[in-house]
N, C-alpha and C positions, 0 to 999 in steps of 0.2 A: 609842357607846350606841345611836344610830339605826340603824347597820347591823345590830346584833342584832335589833332590833324590827322592821326591814325584812324580815327572813327568815321572821318568824313568820306573815304573813298572805298571802304570794303565792298559796296555795291554799284559803283558807278559804271563798270563794264558792261552791265545789263543794258545799259543804252545802247550800246554798239551794236547789239545784234537786235534780231526781230524779236519783239517782246509785247506781252500784252499790257505791262506797265508801262504807260508812256510819259512818266514823269521826267520832265527834263531837268537838266542841271542848271542852277542859278548862275547869272552872271555877276559880276561887280565892277564898276567903273573906277578902277583902283587908280588909273592916271589921274583923276580929278580928285583924289583923297590926299589932301596936303599933309595929314598926319603920317599916312603909311609913307608917302614920297620923303619925308623929312627922316622917318626912321631907317628907311632903305638907305639913304645917302648917308646918313651916320654909320651904319654897319659896314658900308662898301668902303668908305673911308678908312675905317678902322682896320678892315682887312687888308687894304692896301699898305697901311702902315707895320702891321703885325705879321700878316701871313699865318694867323692862328686859324687852324681848321675848324676850330668850334664857331668862329664866326661865320664860316661858310654855312655850317649847320644852320645858325640863327636866321641867316638871310633867306636860306631855302625855306625854312619853315615859317617865318613871317611872309614871304611872297605867296607861299601856299595858301595860308589863311586869308590873304586878300584875294585869291584866285587870280594872281598873276602867274600863269602856269610858265611862260616861257623862262621869266627870272629865276622861278623855283627850279626848274629843269637844269638850268645853266650852272646854279651854284650846287646843286645835288651833286651834278655830273662831276663838278671839280673835286668835291667832298670824297665821291666814290673813287676817283682817280687816285687821290692822295692815300686815302685809307678806307678801302671798303670794309662795308658792315652790312648787315641785314637792314637796319633802320634807314640808311642812306640809300640803299637800293630800292627799298619799298616807296619812300618819298619820291625818288626820280620815277619809279613806275607809275605812282599815283598822278604827279604832275603830268606825266606824258598822256596818261590816259584821259584826263579831263581836258587837255589841251585837243586831243584827237577828237572830241564831241563839238569844238568849236569852229572846225575848219572843213572845208568841203571833203566829200568822201575820199577822192584821190590824194589828197594833201593828208588825210588822216593816216594813211598807210605808213608815212615817216614815224609818226608818233606811236602807233603800235609796235613798229619794229623796236622801239626804245622800251617800251612797256612791258612788253611780254617777256624778254629776257631779264629785265630789271627785277620782276617779281619772282621770276624762276630762280634767280641768285638769292633773293630773299629767303625763300622756301628753303633753298639748299643749305643756307647758313644756319637757319633757325626751323628746323623741319618739324617741331612741335608747336609752333606758334600759331594759334588758332586764326589770328587776324590775317596773317600772311597765307594761311591755307585756304581760308575762305576769299580772299583775293583772287589766289591762282584759280580756284573753282570758277568764280565769276568771270575770269578771262577764256577759260575752256568752254562755258556755256555761251558767252558773247560771240566769239569768233567763228567765223565758217572753218571747216575741216581745212581748207586751203591754206588758212592763215596760222594753223594750229590748234583750232578748236578740237575738243574731244569728249563724247560723252562717256566712254569707258573710262578714261583717266579721270574725269571730274567725279564720277561714281566712286573710284577707289578713294579720291581723296575726301569726299563727303563721308564715308564710313570711318575714316581716321577723325574727322572733326567730330563727328557724333560721340565719339568715344571720350573725347575731351569736353565737349559742350553740345549737350543735346539741343538746345534751343538753335544755336547757329547751325549745327548740323540738319536740322529739320527746315530752317529757312532755305539754306543752300540747296537741300534735296528737292523741295517745293519750286524753287525757282527754276532748277533743270528741267522739271516736268513742264512746268508752267510757260517758260520761254525757249527753251531749246527743243524738247520733244513735242511741246504743245499738245499736251494732254492735260487739261483743266481738270478732269474729273479725278486723275491720279494726284494732281497737285493740290487739289481740295482736300483729299484723304489725309494728305501729309500735313497740311496746315492745321487740319483739324486735330490731329495728334498733338501739335504743339499748342493749341489752346486747351486740350485735355490735361497736358502737362503742368500748364499754368493754374488751371482750376484745381489741380491736385496739391499744388504747393503754396498757392498764394490765394487772398481773397481779392476780388476784383476792386482795383482803385485803393487798396490797402497802403499804408505807409512803407510797408515791407516791398510792396510792387514798385512803388514810386522810387525807392532806392535802388531796386534791381535797374529801373530804366536810367538813373543817373549814372551809375557805373558801368553801363554797358556802352557798346559804340553809339555815337549818336544817332545814327539813322535806324537803330533797332527799333525805336518807338514809333518811327513813321511806317516802317516795314510792316508791324503789326497792325496799325491803322488801315493801311491799304489793302492788305490781305483781308483784314476783317471787312472791309467796305466791298471790295470788287468780288469776293467769295461769299458774302453774306454769312459769315461766321463771326458768332460772340460780339455783337454791336458794343456791350458794356466793355469789354477789353479794349477793342479799337478805340472806341471813344475817350476812353481814358488816356490811352497810350498817346492819341493825337492831341489831347487838350494839354498833356506834359509838354508834348514838342511844341506847341504852338507858345506856351506860356513862358517856354525858355529859350525861344528862336533868337539866333545871332545872325548878324550878316555874314559870318564866315559859315553859316550852314549851306549845303549844296542843294537842298530842296527848295523851290521857289516857295514865298510865303503864299502865293496865289493859290497853289496846289493843295496847301495846308486848308486855306478857306474852302476849297472844291470839296474836300473830304469832310470838313465840318458842316457844310451844307447838306451833304449826303446822308451823313448820321443824324442830322436835325430831322430831316425828311423821313428817315427810317424809324425814327422814334416818336414820330407826330408832334415835334416842336417846331410849329410852322413859323412862329415869331423869330426864333433863331435862324432857321433856315431862311429867311427873309434878310435877316441881317448879313449873314455870311454871303448870300446872293449878290447883295448891294456891294459888298465888299470886293466880290469878283468883278463887278461893273468897272471898278477901278484898273482893272488889268486886261481888258477886253481887247486893247490894241496889242498889247505884248503877247497874250495868250488867248487870241479868239477862239482857239479850239474848246477852251474850257466852258464857255456859254454854251457851245454846241453840245459838249458832253453832258452837261446839265439839263438839257433839253430832250436829248437822247437817252438819259438813264432812266430805266423801269424800276421801280422799287416797289 
């Protein structure tokens, strides 16, 4: 369960700062989900009776999956206070980060002040964990220097990531130039290196590549697709990654389904598949009240 949750928020912090990537975080009406509420009540009652710390973990993870960030923060904090470890700090930081995106700017500072030290402690406890390092980079990229953002520190961590996982390192480095330094030309060069590496190691949309997507963090496939579409790189790789992401989409995903449809529409237009483009445009119409900017993006996108 924790592995699934871990994959969800490695890139959430990019939404906190100025960014070319405008993908929002999906929301979920968890209060109306009777199944979730029943599970939550059973677990909280069980904890009241047993005081077992693993039940705190279960509650924090369950509520995180249902995007109930406040509940996840509450129980992750209780678990951290009782027995701190890297996973618990990481979960606490992730829940606080997502919550920061739901509230007004001034209110978000409270959650940022929980998120940042939680991730720092996770990295301190497991300094070679790529997921934790990547999250720390994203924090440094997203936050202004006044709140602890730092290009220099991010670059140091990126070099460490690249030695352990070149793909994640290149994604992190590209995001730094794209979103923090705002040098799209350099970001494109870095992303191009990533696709070159993929071409060297896999055949596009081969079973081996799909297996890679299955075993990496959840948003890895969406990241490849967005970069491919936004930077005009390797349509075949981007479309394959996005198709996998759409086919395995779950309500727990933090990328709104509407944005998956948007990029499917873009890829269809790029590859001359007008019928598919029309199908995805019609799907986008269902979200025009929730994401009116998407239809505007479709009309403004030059292919």
